[in-house]
C-alpha positions, 0 to 999 in steps of 0.5 A: 292291099286297100285303096282308101280315098281321103278327102283333105280340107286345106286352108292357105296351104295349111291341112285342116282335116281329112275325111273319108266322105266328099259330102263331110269335107264340103260341109266342113269346108263351108262351115269354115268359109261361114267362119271367114265371113263372121270373122270379117263382120266382127272385125268391121265392129269396134266390139272385138278388137283381139283378132284371135279372139274374133276368129274363135268367136266366128268359128264357134258361131259358124259350128253352131249355125243352127242354133244362131239361126234360131236365135236370130229368128231366121229358123224355127227350132225343131219340135221336141218330142215328148219322152212318154211319147218316145218311150211308147213308140219304142216299145210298140217297135219292139212288140211289132218286131217280136210278133 
């Protein structure tokens, strides 16, 4: 018989998600905290009047945090690798492994 450890993220008495890794569960919980704060931020404005729409938008923004930070200028985008450079590196690695 196997022992399986599961980490459950719970909000307001409702189970939201189950993970096998504590780090993943913590990251998801933090994302939900961010979504809650963003929902409060959106509710304070008169731009989004529908509460469900504000919550959905806040959740989307929290899930896309890195892209949002780049759009706000708080984070620099990751440099894009040249396709040819990637292919060349992959070919070199394959040749080195074969040798």
